[in-house]
C-alpha positions, -999 to 999 in steps of 0.1 A, spaced: 0 0 0 13 35 -8 1 69 2 14 103 -9 0 130 15 5 164 30 -6 153 65 16 138 92 12 101 101 14 79 132 40 51 127 26 29 154 -10 32 142 1 25 106 21 -6 117 -10 -19 136 -32 -13 105 -7 -31 83 -2 -62 105 -38 -64 117 -47 -99 129 -22 -117 106 -5 -142 129 17 -155 102 39 -124 104 71 -130 124 90 -98 117 81 -62 110 107 -36 100 102 1 97 120 33 88 109 68 96 127 97 78 128 131 95 136 166 84 171 176 97 181 211 107 214 209 89 227 197 56 265 196 52 275 229 68 243 247 61 215 252 86 180 243 73 149 262 85 125 240 65 122 218 35 96 217 8 89 185 -12 72 188 -45 59 160 -67 37 153 -97 4 137 -86 -4 105 -105 32 100 -117 45 99 -82 20 73 -70 26 51 -101 63 51 -94 59 43 -57 36 14 -67 62 1 -91 89 3 -64 67 -14 -38 57 -41 -64 94 -48 -70 100 -54 -32 70 -77 -31 84 -96 -61 118 -100 -45 109 -109 -10 81 -130 6 62 -102 23 29 -104 42 25 -67 38 43 -34 29 35 3 33 51 34 20 38 68 31 56 98 17 47 134 26 49 165 4 47 202 11 66 224 36 80 207 66 102 219 95 131 201 113 119 172 133 88 165 112 83 131 96 88 128 59 86 92 50 75 59 65 83 25 52 71 -7 68 76 -43 57 62 -74 73 72 -110 66 73 -144 82 111 -140 87 133 -111 98 158 -113 69 131 -105 43 116 -78 65 150 -61 70 163 -64 35 130 -53 18 127 -23 41 163 -12 33 157 -18 -4 125 3 -4 143 32 12 173 30 -11 151 29 -42 128 57 -29 159 80 -24 169 75 -61 138 66 -81 109 84 -64 99 116 -83 102 141 -55 120 174 -56 134 189 -24 139 226 -17 158 235 14 154 268 31 188 280 42 201 314 55 214 320 19 179 313 5 162 283 -11 184 256 -26 173 226 -46 188 194 -34 208 174 -60 210 136 -60 238 123 -38 263 98 -51 261 78 -19 224 73 -25 230 61 -60 257 36 -47 233 23 -21 206 17 -47 231 0 -71 238 -28 -46 203 -41 -52 211 -48 -88 215 -85 -78 185 -104 -66 185 -112 -29 184 -146 -13 150 -154 1 160 -186 19 146 -192 54 166 -181 85 
């Protein structure tokens, strides 16, 4: 399940909704991304995320489908916010649920790595020098590239 929204989210409530009464789930992994107040040596007063409605949701669905193809998941969730956010606010939530921890851990990390490099969001940071668009980072591209090989889904 994916959601692109302006509103904040409650990670615990979202996890409860995802897992529900499914007692086959043995592992749940989550990641919550927050707005920082610094980037490099620049202080950040706020960040604005922009996206193209429709295109963004389709790409997130494609990324989520790839995780579900690669790992035996009982459930997955991506919530990504857009709009203006201040330091400390939540930006993104990724939750994966599986029978086994390896699939939950790996798929959660995969989703975040691919979201950072493939999700069509544009970030504008408010700094003391004015607004600055954030370029892609080489470290993010390197992290995503390691998923070029298919993971092992053997039992733990």
